[in-house]
C-alpha positions as a Markdown table, in Angstrom:
| # | Residue | x | y | z |
|---|---|---|---|---|
| 1 | Unk | -13.0 | 14.5 | -23.9 |
| 2 | Unk | -12.9 | 11.6 | -26.5 |
| 3 | Unk | -11.7 | 8.1 | -25.6 |
| 4 | Unk | -8.5 | 8.6 | -27.6 |
| 5 | Unk | -7.7 | 11.8 | -25.8 |
| 6 | Unk | -8.4 | 10.1 | -22.5 |
| 7 | Unk | -6.2 | 7.2 | -23.4 |
| 8 | Unk | -3.4 | 9.6 | -24.5 |
| 9 | Unk | -3.7 | 11.4 | -21.1 |
| 10 | Unk | -3.5 | 8.2 | -19.1 |
| 11 | Unk | -0.5 | 7.0 | -21.1 |
| 12 | Unk | 1.3 | 10.3 | -20.6 |
| 13 | Unk | 0.5 | 10.2 | -16.9 |
| 14 | Unk | 1.8 | 6.7 | -16.5 |
| 15 | Unk | 5.1 | 7.4 | -18.4 |
| 16 | Unk | 5.6 | 10.7 | -16.5 |
| 17 | Unk | 5.0 | 9.1 | -13.2 |
| 18 | Unk | 7.4 | 6.3 | -14.0 |
| 19 | Unk | 10.1 | 8.8 | -15.1 |
| 20 | Unk | 9.6 | 11.1 | -12.2 |
| 21 | Unk | 9.6 | 8.2 | -9.8 |
| 22 | Unk | 13.0 | 7.0 | -11.1 |
| 23 | Unk | 14.5 | 10.5 | -10.8 |
| 24 | Unk | 13.1 | 11.0 | -7.3 |
| 25 | Unk | 14.4 | 7.6 | -6.2 |
| 26 | Unk | 17.8 | 8.3 | -7.6 |
| 27 | Unk | 18.0 | 11.7 | -5.7 |
| 28 | Unk | 16.6 | 10.3 | -2.5 |
| 29 | Unk | 13.4 | 12.5 | -2.5 |
| 30 | Unk | 10.7 | 10.0 | -3.5 |
| 31 | Unk | 7.2 | 10.9 | -2.2 |
| 32 | Unk | 4.2 | 9.3 | -3.9 |
| 33 | Unk | 2.1 | 12.5 | -3.7 |
| 34 | Unk | 4.8 | 14.6 | -5.2 |
| 35 | Unk | 5.4 | 12.1 | -7.9 |
| 36 | Unk | 1.7 | 12.0 | -8.7 |
| 37 | Unk | 1.4 | 15.8 | -8.8 |
| 38 | Unk | 4.4 | 16.1 | -11.0 |
| 39 | Unk | 3.0 | 13.4 | -13.4 |
| 40 | Unk | -0.4 | 15.2 | -13.5 |
| 41 | Unk | 1.3 | 18.4 | -14.5 |
| 42 | Unk | 3.2 | 16.6 | -17.2 |
| 43 | Unk | 0.2 | 14.9 | -18.5 |
| 44 | Unk | -1.8 | 18.1 | -18.6 |
| 45 | Unk | 1.0 | 19.8 | -20.4 |
| 46 | Unk | 1.1 | 17.0 | -23.0 |
| 47 | Unk | -2.7 | 17.4 | -23.4 |
| 48 | Unk | -2.3 | 21.1 | -24.0 |
| 49 | Unk | 0.3 | 20.5 | -26.7 |
| 50 | Unk | -1.9 | 18.1 | -28.5 |
| 51 | Unk | -5.2 | 19.9 | -28.1 |
| 52 | Unk | -4.3 | 23.6 | -27.9 |
| 53 | Unk | -1.1 | 24.3 | -29.8 |
| 54 | Unk | 2.0 | 22.4 | -30.9 |
| 55 | Unk | 4.0 | 25.5 | -30.2 |
| 56 | Unk | 3.8 | 24.7 | -26.5 |
| 57 | Unk | 6.3 | 21.8 | -27.2 |
| 58 | Unk | 9.1 | 24.4 | -27.6 |
| 59 | Unk | 12.1 | 23.5 | -25.5 |
| 60 | Unk | 11.9 | 26.9 | -23.8 |
| 61 | Unk | 8.5 | 26.0 | -22.5 |
| 62 | Unk | 9.6 | 22.6 | -21.4 |
| 63 | Unk | 12.6 | 24.2 | -19.6 |
| 64 | Unk | 10.3 | 26.7 | -17.8 |
| 65 | Unk | 8.0 | 23.8 | -16.8 |
| 66 | Unk | 10.8 | 21.6 | -15.6 |
| 67 | Unk | 11.9 | 24.0 | -12.8 |
| 68 | Unk | 8.6 | 24.1 | -10.8 |
| 69 | Unk | 7.9 | 20.4 | -11.3 |
| 70 | Unk | 11.4 | 19.7 | -10.0 |
| 71 | Unk | 10.8 | 21.9 | -7.0 |
| 72 | Unk | 7.6 | 20.0 | -6.3 |
| 73 | Unk | 9.3 | 16.6 | -6.7 |
| 74 | Unk | 12.4 | 17.4 | -4.7 |
| 75 | Unk | 10.7 | 19.4 | -2.0 |
| 76 | Unk | 13.9 | 21.3 | -1.5 |
| 77 | Unk | 14.5 | 24.9 | -2.5 |
| 78 | Unk | 18.3 | 24.4 | -2.6 |
| 79 | Unk | 19.2 | 25.1 | -6.3 |
| 80 | Unk | 21.7 | 22.2 | -6.3 |
| 81 | Unk | 19.0 | 19.7 | -5.4 |
| 82 | Unk | 16.1 | 20.8 | -7.5 |
| 83 | Unk | 18.4 | 21.9 | -10.4 |
| 84 | Unk | 19.8 | 18.4 | -10.6 |
| 85 | Unk | 16.2 | 17.0 | -10.5 |
| 86 | Unk | 15.1 | 19.4 | -13.2 |
| 87 | Unk | 18.0 | 18.6 | -15.5 |
| 88 | Unk | 17.4 | 14.9 | -15.2 |
| 89 | Unk | 13.6 | 15.2 | -15.8 |
| 90 | Unk | 14.2 | 17.5 | -18.8 |
| 91 | Unk | 16.7 | 15.1 | -20.3 |
| 92 | Unk | 14.4 | 12.1 | -19.7 |
| 93 | Unk | 11.4 | 13.9 | -21.2 |
| 94 | Unk | 13.3 | 15.0 | -24.3 |
| 95 | Unk | 14.6 | 11.4 | -24.8 |
| 96 | Unk | 11.2 | 9.9 | -24.4 |
| 97 | Unk | 9.5 | 12.5 | -26.5 |
| 98 | Unk | 12.1 | 12.1 | -29.3 |
| 99 | Unk | 11.7 | 8.4 | -29.3 |
| 100 | Unk | 8.0 | 8.7 | -29.4 |
| 101 | Unk | 8.1 | 10.9 | -32.5 |
| 102 | Unk | 10.1 | 8.2 | -34.3 |
| 103 | Unk | 7.6 | 5.5 | -33.6 |
| 104 | Unk | 4.9 | 4.5 | -36.1 |
| 105 | Unk | 1.4 | 5.5 | -35.1 |
| 106 | Unk | 0.5 | 1.9 | -34.2 |
| 107 | Unk | 3.2 | 1.6 | -31.5 |
| 108 | Unk | 2.8 | 5.0 | -29.9 |
| 109 | Unk | 0.7 | 3.5 | -27.1 |
| 110 | Unk | 2.3 | 0.1 | -26.5 |
| 111 | Unk | 5.9 | 1.3 | -26.5 |
| 112 | Unk | 5.4 | 4.1 | -24.0 |
| 113 | Unk | 3.6 | 1.8 | -21.7 |
| 114 | Unk | 6.4 | -0.8 | -22.0 |
| 115 | Unk | 8.9 | 2.0 | -21.2 |
| 116 | Unk | 6.8 | 3.0 | -18.2 |
| 117 | Unk | 6.8 | -0.6 | -17.0 |
| 118 | Unk | 10.6 | -0.7 | -17.4 |
| 119 | Unk | 11.0 | 2.5 | -15.5 |
| 120 | Unk | 8.8 | 1.3 | -12.7 |
| 121 | Unk | 11.0 | -1.9 | -12.4 |
| 122 | Unk | 14.1 | 0.2 | -12.4 |
| 123 | Unk | 12.6 | 2.4 | -9.7 |
| 124 | Unk | 11.9 | -0.7 | -7.5 |
| 125 | Unk | 15.5 | -1.8 | -8.0 |
| 126 | Unk | 16.6 | 1.7 | -6.8 |
| 127 | Unk | 14.3 | 1.4 | -3.8 |
| 128 | Unk | 15.8 | -2.0 | -2.9 |
| 129 | Unk | 19.3 | -0.5 | -3.1 |
| 130 | Unk | 18.3 | 2.4 | -0.9 |
| 131 | Unk | 16.9 | 0.0 | 1.7 |
| 132 | Unk | 20.2 | -1.8 | 1.8 |
| 133 | Unk | 21.9 | 1.6 | 2.3 |
| 134 | Unk | 19.5 | 2.5 | 5.0 |
| 135 | Unk | 20.6 | -0.7 | 6.8 |
| 136 | Unk | 24.0 | 1.0 | 7.1 |
| 137 | Unk | 22.6 | 4.2 | 8.5 |
| 138 | Unk | 23.1 | 4.9 | 12.2 |
| 139 | Unk | 21.8 | 7.6 | 14.6 |
| 140 | Unk | 24.8 | 9.4 | 16.1 |
| 141 | Unk | 24.8 | 11.7 | 19.2 |
| 142 | Unk | 27.8 | 14.0 | 19.8 |
| 143 | Unk | 28.5 | 15.9 | 23.0 |
| 144 | Unk | 30.7 | 19.0 | 23.3 |
| 145 | Unk | 31.0 | 21.0 | 26.5 |
| 146 | Unk | 27.5 | 20.0 | 27.7 |
| 147 | Unk | 25.8 | 20.6 | 24.3 |
| 148 | Unk | 24.6 | 17.7 | 22.1 |
| 149 | Unk | 23.7 | 17.1 | 18.5 |
| 150 | Unk | 22.0 | 14.1 | 17.0 |
| 151 | Unk | 21.7 | 13.1 | 13.3 |
| 152 | Unk | 21.7 | 10.2 | 10.9 |
| 153 | Unk | 24.9 | 9.1 | 9.3 |
| 154 | Unk | 25.8 | 6.6 | 6.6 |
| 155 | Unk | 28.5 | 4.1 | 7.6 |
| 156 | Unk | 31.0 | 4.6 | 4.7 |
| 157 | Unk | 33.4 | 1.7 | 4.3 |
| 158 | Unk | 35.4 | 3.9 | 1.9 |
| 159 | Unk | 35.9 | 6.7 | 4.5 |
| 160 | Unk | 39.6 | 6.2 | 5.4 |
| 161 | Unk | 40.2 | 9.8 | 6.6 |
| 162 | Unk | 42.1 | 10.0 | 9.8 |
| 163 | Unk | 43.3 | 12.8 | 12.1 |
| 164 | Unk | 47.1 | 12.7 | 11.6 |
| 165 | Unk | 48.2 | 13.4 | 15.2 |
| 166 | Unk | 46.1 | 10.8 | 17.0 |
| 167 | Unk | 45.5 | 8.5 | 14.1 |
| 168 | Unk | 41.8 | 8.3 | 15.0 |
| 169 | Unk | 39.1 | 7.9 | 12.3 |
| 170 | Unk | 37.0 | 10.9 | 11.2 |
| 171 | Unk | 33.3 | 11.3 | 11.0 |
| 172 | Unk | 32.2 | 13.8 | 8.3 |
| 173 | Unk | 29.1 | 15.9 | 8.8 |
| 174 | Unk | 27.5 | 18.9 | 7.3 |
| 175 | Unk | 28.1 | 22.1 | 9.2 |
| 176 | Unk | 24.3 | 22.6 | 9.6 |
| 177 | Unk | 24.1 | 19.4 | 11.7 |
| 178 | Unk | 26.9 | 20.6 | 14.0 |
| 179 | Unk | 25.8 | 24.2 | 14.4 |
| 180 | Unk | 24.7 | 23.6 | 18.0 |
| 181 | Unk | 28.1 | 22.3 | 18.9 |
| 182 | Unk | 30.2 | 24.9 | 17.1 |
| 183 | Unk | 28.4 | 28.0 | 18.3 |
| 184 | Unk | 27.0 | 28.9 | 21.7 |
| 185 | Unk | 25.7 | 31.9 | 23.5 |
| 186 | Unk | 28.8 | 31.7 | 25.8 |
| 187 | Unk | 31.1 | 31.3 | 22.8 |
| 188 | Unk | 32.5 | 28.0 | 24.0 |
| 189 | Unk | 33.3 | 26.5 | 20.6 |
| 190 | Unk | 35.5 | 23.4 | 20.7 |
| 191 | Unk | 39.2 | 23.7 | 19.6 |
| 192 | Unk | 39.6 | 22.8 | 16.0 |
| 193 | Unk | 42.3 | 21.6 | 13.7 |
| 194 | Unk | 42.6 | 21.6 | 9.9 |
| 195 | Unk | 43.5 | 18.3 | 8.3 |
| 196 | Unk | 44.2 | 17.5 | 4.6 |
| 197 | Unk | 42.2 | 15.2 | 2.5 |
| 198 | Unk | 42.4 | 13.8 | -1.0 |
| 199 | Unk | 39.6 | 12.6 | -3.3 |
| 200 | Unk | 39.0 | 11.9 | -7.0 |
| 201 | Unk | 37.7 | 15.5 | -7.5 |
| 202 | Unk | 40.8 | 17.0 | -5.9 |
| 203 | Unk | 41.8 | 17.7 | -2.3 |
| 204 | Unk | 42.0 | 20.4 | 0.4 |
| 205 | Unk | 41.7 | 20.9 | 4.1 |
| 206 | Unk | 38.7 | 20.5 | 6.4 |
| 207 | Unk | 38.1 | 21.8 | 9.9 |
| 208 | Unk | 37.9 | 19.1 | 12.6 |
| 209 | Unk | 37.1 | 18.9 | 16.3 |
| 210 | Unk | 37.2 | 16.2 | 19.0 |
| 211 | Unk | 33.8 | 15.6 | 20.7 |
| 212 | Unk | 33.6 | 14.8 | 24.4 |
| 213 | Unk | 31.5 | 11.8 | 23.8 |
| 214 | Unk | 30.0 | 9.9 | 20.8 |
| 215 | Unk | 27.0 | 7.6 | 21.2 |
| 216 | Unk | 25.1 | 5.4 | 18.7 |
| 217 | Unk | 21.5 | 4.4 | 19.0 |
| 218 | Unk | 21.2 | 0.6 | 18.9 |
| 219 | Unk | 17.6 | -0.5 | 19.2 |
| 220 | Unk | 16.1 | 1.3 | 22.3 |
| 221 | Unk | 19.4 | 2.1 | 24.0 |
| 222 | Unk | 22.5 | 4.2 | 23.4 |
| 223 | Unk | 26.0 | 2.6 | 23.2 |
| 224 | Unk | 29.4 | 4.3 | 23.2 |
| 225 | Unk | 30.9 | 4.5 | 19.7 |
| 226 | Unk | 34.6 | 4.2 | 18.9 |
| 227 | Unk | 36.5 | 7.5 | 19.5 |
| 228 | Unk | 36.6 | 9.8 | 16.5 |
| 229 | Unk | 37.3 | 13.3 | 15.3 |
| 230 | Unk | 34.5 | 15.1 | 13.5 |
| 231 | Unk | 35.1 | 16.9 | 10.2 |
| 232 | Unk | 32.9 | 19.9 | 9.4 |
| 233 | Unk | 31.7 | 19.7 | 5.8 |
| 234 | Unk | 30.8 | 23.2 | 4.6 |
| 235 | Unk | 27.5 | 23.5 | 2.9 |
| 236 | Unk | 25.6 | 20.5 | 1.5 |
| 237 | Unk | 27.0 | 17.1 | 0.6 |
| 238 | Unk | 26.2 | 15.8 | -2.8 |
| 239 | Unk | 23.2 | 13.5 | -2.8 |
| 240 | Unk | 20.8 | 12.7 | 0.1 |
| 241 | Unk | 23.5 | 11.8 | 2.6 |
| 242 | Unk | 24.4 | 14.5 | 5.2 |
| 243 | Unk | 27.0 | 12.7 | 7.3 |
| 244 | Unk | 29.4 | 9.8 | 6.8 |
| 245 | Unk | 30.6 | 7.6 | 9.7 |
| 246 | Unk | 33.8 | 5.7 | 9.6 |
| 247 | Unk | 33.9 | 1.9 | 9.1 |
| 248 | Unk | 34.6 | 1.3 | 12.8 |
| 249 | Unk | 30.9 | 2.2 | 13.5 |
| 250 | Unk | 29.8 | -0.9 | 11.7 |
| 251 | Unk | 30.8 | -3.2 | 14.5 |
| 252 | Unk | 28.8 | -1.2 | 17.1 |
| 253 | Unk | 25.9 | -1.0 | 14.7 |
| 254 | Unk | 25.8 | -4.7 | 14.1 |
| 255 | Unk | 26.8 | -4.7 | 10.4 |
| 256 | Unk | 30.1 | -6.6 | 10.9 |
């Protein structure tokens, strides 16, 4: 392998790692090993295009490659997660590749490295934002008829949903997190109500139940949370968040 080929491989690896890192951060699935493996696959693919056949740069080949790389990066077989990652990676690769073709030969190393540095800086900013969001995460424990379920929830100050009869706030959680509470061998599921909600994407109804107790982990102890109803979100929530707690939890958690 000549020095120019080695340099090209390293530049492609750096740019791919930076792009994959940004996409992974944005989708809440950043893992250094997965990012490095995805970047290695991308750099080897670029090497094959330049050294074996330019026909490998066909969009169909890139599309076929984006799916397994996205599966590696996301670590999630759910098509909604890895499909979004694949689409973002493909768009980013096409944009960077198109920009690279327009550059003069003398800038085809310096500009990609500058782009990689910019992407790394953007990834770090996303990481800082995620850390701030994590400061608003709380571990919640629900109890229903002797059964318990514990999970992480994001305190959402925009969650103004309330159960209309009692006026109590509503905690929203994916159905998978609540499975132990909703189904039992004895069939003792909690009584549920359906409440209406509205959002920018439309509205509808969601099934809710009232837990016997709600506790929040604060340090090394459990404290009682404000009384809430729990809305069962069907399927997967968009993004990495799987449960949204009402703003009243912020006081108990120490964020207000």
